[in-house]
N, C-alpha and C positions, 0 to 999 in steps of 0.2 A: 503495501499501500503505499508505503514511506514517501518517495519522491513525488511520484504521481500527486497523491491526494496532496502535498503541500502545495505543489503547482496549481491543483485546481481552486485550492480555499484561496490562494493567493488573486488567481485571477479572478474569483466572483467578487472577491472583496474589491479590487482594483476596478472594478466596471461600476462599484456604488458613486463615485465622484463624478466620471465623466456625463453617467446619465441626469445627476442633479445639476450640474452645468447646462445640460441641454435642455432640461425641464424649465429651469430658472428661466433662461433664454428666449423659449417660446412662450412661457407665461408674459416675460415683461412685454415682449413683442402684441401679446392680446390685449393685454390691459394697459399701457400704457404709452396710448397713441398719440399722448401731446410730447410725448419726447422722441417716439420713433417714426412718427408719421401715421396718417389713419389707414386703415386696411381695406381691402373692397371684400364683398360677402364672400368670393371665392377662396380669397387669400385666406381667411379665418376659417374656411370649412376646412382648408387642407393643414393648417397650423393646429387646428384643434384635434383633427385627426392624428398626426405627429404627435401632438402631448398625450392623447389618450393612448398611443401605442408605446409610448414612454413610461408612463406610468405601469402599463402592464408588464414592460422588461424590466422595471425596478422591483415590480411585486415576485416575479418569476428568481430575480436575484436574491431578494431578502430569504424568499422561500427555501431556495437551494441552499444559502447559509445557516436557515433553521433546520435542515435536514441536516446538513456537515455537523453542526453542534449536536443535533439528537444523536447521532451515529457515535459520536464520542460520548454520549451518556451526560451531557451536558442538561440540566433542569433547572429551570427557573419557576418555582411556584411562590403563588402567594393569595390570599382571599380576594376572590372578586365575584360582582352578582352576576347569574343566568342572562337577567337582562342586559346587562352590558355585554356580555359576551355575544349575544344574538342579536343585538344593534350593532356593534362595531362591525361583527362578520359582515352583516348587510351590508353596512355604508362602505367596507372596505370592496364588498364586489361589484356593488351598484357605480361607484367611482369610477370603476374601469370600463362600465358599458352601457352605464344611464346616470348621467350627473344628474338630472331632475328627479330621478327615484332615490338617488343619495340624500338628496335635500329634503325630502319628505320624509324620510326616515328619520333624518336627524331631527325633524321638526316634532316627532311624537313623544308625546309626554306620558301618554298610557298605553298599558297593554292593549284595551280596546282601540285606542286610537293605530296603532302598529298593525293590528290583526285587520282591521279597515283597510288600511293604505297598502297591506301586502295583498289582500283579496281584490281589489280594484287592479292587482296586476297580476291576477290568477295564481297567488302563492299564499297558501293555508298554513296558518301557523296553529299547532297544537300544544298548548301549553297550560298548565293551572295556574291561576292567578297566583296561590302562596309559593307554587314552586318558582314563578317569574321572581319574586323578589329573592329569594334563597340567596345565600353567598355558599359558595364551594371553595376549596382550595388544592387548585391546581396549575400549570402551565399555560396560561392563559394565552400566549403567544401562540404556541403548538396547538391547543384547540381551536383556538381563531383560524388557523390554516389548514387544519382538518375539516372543518365547517364549510370555508370558504371554497374549499377544492370541490366538496361534496354538491353545494349548491350550483358553483360554476357550471358542473357536468349536467345536472337537470335541467337547469336553464337550456342548455347546448340540446337535450335531447328528447326535453318534452314534447309533446304535441300542442296542450293546453295549457296543461296546468301543473304545478309542484304541490309536495307536501310536505312539512317540516315538523318533527314530534319531539319534545322534550319530554323525559322521564328520569325519577331517581329513586332509588331505594336508599338503605344506610350504608352500603356499600361500594355502589356504583352508580354512574350518571349515565343516563341512555340518550344518543341521538339518532335520530331518522331522516333518511333524506329520500323521499320516493317522487318520480316522475312518471307521466302517463304514457313515455313515448314505445317505441316498438319492442325495447324488451333487449334482455341478451339470454340466447339459449344456452341452454345446461352446459353443454360441452365448452364453451368459452369462459364459464365463471372463475374456473383460476387462472387463467391466460390474461385476462384484463388487469388484473394485479401486478403483472409484470412490466417493467420498462417499455414504453414507446410500443407496446402490441396494439393490433388493430386489426380488426376482421378482414379477411380475404376480400378483395373487390368483387367477388362472386356474392358477398352477402350485402348488395346495396342497400336493400332497405333497411338495415341495420348496423351499419358501419359504427362503431364509436372508436374515437382516439384518444381515451383515458391518458394515455401517455403517462409521465412523469407523476401527474398527480394522484391518482389513487398509489403508485407506487410509493410515494412520498409519504402519504396518509398511513400507509403500512408501517413506515420505519416510524414514525412520528409516535405511533401508538404502539408499536411494540416497545419502544424506550420507555412509555410509561406505564406498562403492563395492560396496557389495551388491547381490543380487539374490533375487528372491521369483518363483517359479513355481508352478504347480500342474499336478498329474494327476488326471484327474476325468470322470466321465459318469454319465450318468442312471443311477440303479440300482446303481453301483460306489463308494459313499464318496469320499472328496476326500483328496488328500494335496498339502500344501503342502511346498515343498522353501525353504529358507534359505541363502545362501550368501554368506559374509562373509571378504573378504581379510583376512589375518591380517598383523598388524603386528609386525614381527620387534624394532623397538626394544626395548631391555631397561632 
């Protein structure tokens, strides 16, 4: 692992600074017309697309760094509320694909308001009010990355809607994400957890490019003692279930 791993980690780390510079430059061009001059509508559209893809790349870099830390056994736990976990995961996701939805989620101050906002986007949130206010002691960054990856996949492959479920008992936190897409045949269930796997070209009705996302989820969960399972079949959508042991430290 040695030298190759070190070079990879350095590369990932060194990508952060130029990406931040690119983001700052594009943002300045968009928001500071008094300094850099006015933009046409087409120019704004191009720059906003470039900014969105820069943020996507930043997210991938941060995710890769988190997976690397997790593989080395680095865990940072603290207490946080489940409401904050879900809201921040949604904001991070929508920031990359739908800025207006991200702002709408930020404006929600109650669970009822959030459920309504998500329902307007065909996302159904199942969580008990008492559990919503509960605090847990886990690695929040890793859990957010896991949930964001699963939500991103569900949004890609749904036909009309997705469902998010949150449950808990004395020992574990359970998260589930279900889409109503074409589903995954049983013979592919194990394969999709491998890096960069995609169904062959003949399966055009259900090609899924989960790639590093699910493989990364597996790494993060394994290092927290958790597990990921899948319920799906062709034509029946896909439901990913996450179980994470709760750390009872205070």
